[in-house]
C-alpha positions, 0 to 999 in steps of 0.5 A: 829440742827434746832432753837425750840430744840436751844432754849430749850437747851437754856432755860433749861441751864439758868434755870438749873443755875438760880435755882442752883445760887438761892440755894446757896445763900440761904445756904449760907445767914445762913438759910434754904431757903423754899423747892423750892429748895430741888430738885437735880438740873439736868436739862436732854434734853428731850421733854415735854409730851403733856399730862404734857402739857395739865395739867399744862395748865389746872391748869393755866388757872383756875389760870389766869383765861382765856382759857388753848389756851391762856396760853403760854409755856414759859420753861420746864425742867426735874428734881426730886424731892425729896419727893411726895409733889414735895418738897412743901410739908406744916408742917404738910402735909405727904410727902412720901419720895423718887425720884420723877420723873418730870417737872419743867415748866413755863407758862405765860398769856402774863404778868404774869408768873406761875412757876408748878411742876409736877410728870412724868405723871402730875397726881401731879401738885403744883404751886410754890409760889411766893417769898414775899421777895422784895427789899428796896429802896437804901435810905430807906435802908441806913435810916435804915443801919444808924439808926440800925449802932446807935442802936447796935455800929455796923459800917453800913458796917457791916450791911447785910440786909439778908431780907425783905417783903413788907406788911402793917401796923397797926397804931402801925408798926405791934409791939405788946403790951400788953393793947396797942392800935393801930390805924386800919389804913394801913400803907403800909412798910417794914419787915427787917432781918438784921445780923452782924456776930453771931446776927440777929435783926427786923425791922419794917419801914412804906414804906418810911422808915420815921418810923422804929421800932425794934421788939425786940421780935424776933431780938436777935438770936444768934450763927449764927441763921438767920431768915427769912419769913415762905413761904406761903404754909406753914402757916396752919390754925387753928381752933378756938377752939385752944389756941394753939398749936405745930406742930413738922415734917420733919423728914425721917419717914414723921411723923407729932406730935401734940398736941394742947390746946383747950379753956376748956384746954384740950391738946390733942396728935395726931399723922400721918405718911405715913402708920399710922393714930392714934386717938387723944387722951388726955394727959392733962387737965388743970383747966381753970387759968392754961389757962389764966395763959398760955395765959396771958404768951404769951402776956407778951411775945410779942408772936404777933411779932414772926409772919412769922418768922422762926428761922431753921439752915442748919440742915433742910435740913438734915430732922432733926424735925421742930416745928410750935407752933401757938396761937392768930392767929400767926405762929412761926417756930424754929428748936430745935437743935438752941433753945439755940440761939432764942431770949430770949421771945422765949424761955421762951415760948418753955418751958413754953409749954414743961411743961404744955404739957409734 
């Protein structure tokens, strides 16, 4: 066996092991991981077709801003993806449910690495998102857990930091309150998801952990429902004319149902699927006072504090539909099987929208 083939076999084995381990940890933590790991994780030994390598190099060259010849192949393995979006479909993207043979290819420009997914001939090439999650410094982690322990009266050793992301806050550390003015300064910091058995909390911190504030709107999920962060590829733009909208997607048929409320009070329904394209249908018209009351509710229930968070259970892996809510420039997601375990403010927003839009 020559050295090149041995290197490929070793790389493939390690890549498969790392993916399997990561997927296992995500499921074990009790919340739905990004669709990054919804694949048949059985690497197969084969040579990467030259056409696939060339198309990946071209895509990476554009991303890196270099010539294709400057892109180095790090590793590759065959994969079986679970849908036509190669497991990377966004919340409102229509993905045909089918087994797609293809490749997972890692490349580098000598400083940074990128990983791409393709079908068998690279007619479809998609970039895997980089994780936005981070790790708290030990001192900051200790400060956070000690503060939570005092607040919720739970021993520190029973608390677990489920996920962390680095971010930049305003003067209020990103905590929205109606009619509250926040200084427009850039404060580097963290957003942390902390769990204890059946309960979870969301905390906002500055970089050193000197300021630590609980996001009470997003905290309080129960029944083992642990929030997670919405992956970048699942974040969708919302039109300026839309006050609020819900997008239900993710069932086996690939159906996407969108309900949108405009500033003029028009609620429109649009349904799409791989073989279906319906025209938008006006289902209801609200008066201007009704629209304004709903906008006030979003503020009083502090909807912006749910931004970038999703509340999904393992049922999401079984292609059970999930709902994306968007309003005030913010996005959050949940699975309706767990509505009763969501934070109370979140439940109130869902109930009001359901009554308003039906």
